[in-house]
C-alpha positions as CSV (number, residue, x, y, z in Angstrom):
1,X,105.7,94.3,85.0
2,X,106.4,97.1,87.5
3,X,104.4,99.5,89.9
4,X,102.3,101.6,88.7
5,X,104.5,104.6,89.8
6,X,107.1,103.5,87.9
7,X,108.9,105.3,84.8
8,X,107.3,105.0,81.5
9,X,110.2,106.4,79.5
10,X,113.7,105.6,80.1
11,X,117.1,108.0,80.2
12,X,117.7,108.7,77.2
13,X,120.3,111.5,75.3
14,X,117.5,112.5,73.6
15,X,114.3,112.3,76.2
16,X,116.2,113.6,78.9
17,X,115.9,111.7,82.9
18,X,113.3,108.6,83.3
19,X,109.5,110.3,83.4
20,X,106.2,109.2,84.0
21,X,104.9,110.9,80.8
22,X,102.1,108.1,79.8
23,X,98.9,107.7,81.8
24,X,95.4,106.4,81.9
25,X,92.5,109.1,83.0
26,X,89.2,107.7,84.2
27,X,86.2,109.5,86.0
28,X,85.9,109.6,89.8
29,X,82.9,107.1,89.0
30,X,85.2,104.3,87.6
31,X,87.9,104.4,90.1
32,X,86.0,102.2,92.7
33,X,86.3,99.3,90.1
34,X,90.1,100.0,89.5
35,X,92.0,96.7,90.7
36,X,95.3,96.8,89.4
37,X,97.7,99.7,87.3
38,X,100.9,98.5,86.6
39,X,104.0,99.8,83.8
40,X,105.2,96.9,81.4
41,X,108.7,97.6,80.4
42,X,108.4,97.6,76.5
43,X,112.6,98.1,76.6
44,X,113.6,96.9,72.9
45,X,110.0,97.2,71.3
46,X,109.4,100.9,72.3
47,X,110.6,103.8,74.2
48,X,107.5,104.3,76.1
49,X,106.1,101.6,78.2
50,X,103.1,100.0,78.2
51,X,100.6,101.5,81.2
52,X,97.9,98.8,81.7
53,X,94.7,99.3,83.9
54,X,92.6,96.0,85.2
55,X,89.3,96.8,86.4
56,X,87.0,94.5,88.4
57,X,84.4,93.2,86.5
58,X,81.3,93.3,88.8
59,X,81.9,96.7,89.9
60,X,82.4,97.8,86.6
61,X,79.0,96.2,85.6
62,X,77.4,97.4,88.7
63,X,78.9,101.0,88.0
64,X,77.7,101.2,84.1
65,X,74.3,99.7,85.1
66,X,73.1,102.8,87.1
67,X,72.9,105.9,85.7
68,X,75.0,108.9,86.8
69,X,73.1,111.4,89.1
70,X,74.1,114.9,88.5
71,X,73.6,117.7,91.4
72,X,70.9,120.8,90.2
Protein backbone atom coordinates (compact mmCIF):
# COMPACT_ATOMS: atom_id res chain seq x y z
CA UNK A 1 0.00 0.00 0.00
CA UNK A 2 1.28 3.42 -0.93
CA UNK A 3 0.24 7.04 -0.42
CA UNK A 4 -2.55 8.53 -2.51
CA UNK A 5 -0.06 10.55 -4.57
CA UNK A 6 1.52 7.36 -5.93
CA UNK A 7 1.17 6.54 -9.64
CA UNK A 8 -1.82 4.34 -10.46
CA UNK A 9 -0.24 3.06 -13.70
CA UNK A 10 3.39 1.93 -13.86
CA UNK A 11 5.66 2.92 -16.73
CA UNK A 12 5.57 0.60 -19.75
CA UNK A 13 6.02 0.68 -23.54
CA UNK A 14 2.27 0.91 -24.26
CA UNK A 15 1.30 3.47 -21.54
CA UNK A 16 4.41 5.64 -21.29
CA UNK A 17 5.78 6.88 -17.96
CA UNK A 18 4.23 6.18 -14.58
CA UNK A 19 1.15 8.34 -14.06
CA UNK A 20 -1.69 9.11 -11.64
CA UNK A 21 -4.69 8.57 -13.93
CA UNK A 22 -7.14 6.69 -11.70
CA UNK A 23 -9.02 8.81 -9.18
CA UNK A 24 -12.09 9.10 -6.99
CA UNK A 25 -14.37 12.13 -6.95
CA UNK A 26 -16.35 13.37 -3.96
CA UNK A 27 -18.47 16.42 -3.32
CA UNK A 28 -17.23 19.17 -0.99
CA UNK A 29 -19.90 18.08 1.48
CA UNK A 30 -18.33 14.60 1.80
CA UNK A 31 -14.72 15.73 2.20
CA UNK A 32 -14.90 16.06 6.02
CA UNK A 33 -15.68 12.33 6.20
CA UNK A 34 -12.55 11.26 4.27
CA UNK A 35 -10.21 9.60 6.73
CA UNK A 36 -7.57 8.07 4.42
CA UNK A 37 -6.74 7.66 0.74
CA UNK A 38 -4.24 5.13 -0.57
CA UNK A 39 -3.14 3.39 -3.73
CA UNK A 40 -2.88 -0.42 -3.57
CA UNK A 41 -0.23 -1.92 -5.86
CA UNK A 42 -1.94 -4.44 -8.16
CA UNK A 43 1.21 -5.55 -9.98
CA UNK A 44 0.65 -8.98 -11.50
CA UNK A 45 -3.15 -8.61 -11.34
CA UNK A 46 -3.82 -5.47 -13.38
CA UNK A 47 -2.01 -2.72 -15.26
CA UNK A 48 -3.81 -0.21 -12.99
CA UNK A 49 -3.50 0.05 -9.22
CA UNK A 50 -6.55 0.41 -6.97
CA UNK A 51 -7.44 3.71 -5.30
CA UNK A 52 -9.08 3.20 -1.88
CA UNK A 53 -10.87 5.88 0.15
CA UNK A 54 -11.75 5.20 3.78
CA UNK A 55 -14.51 7.29 5.30
CA UNK A 56 -15.21 8.04 8.95
CA UNK A 57 -18.58 6.40 9.67
CA UNK A 58 -19.73 8.93 12.26
CA UNK A 59 -18.83 11.90 10.04
CA UNK A 60 -20.49 10.31 7.02
CA UNK A 61 -23.65 9.57 9.03
CA UNK A 62 -23.77 13.16 10.24
CA UNK A 63 -23.36 14.51 6.70
CA UNK A 64 -25.98 12.19 5.21
CA UNK A 65 -28.55 12.90 7.93
CA UNK A 66 -28.51 16.65 7.32
CA UNK A 67 -30.04 17.97 4.09
CA UNK A 68 -27.91 20.18 1.90
CA UNK A 69 -28.79 23.84 1.88
CA UNK A 70 -28.72 25.52 -1.48
CA UNK A 71 -27.78 29.13 -2.05
CA UNK A 72 -30.65 31.19 -3.43
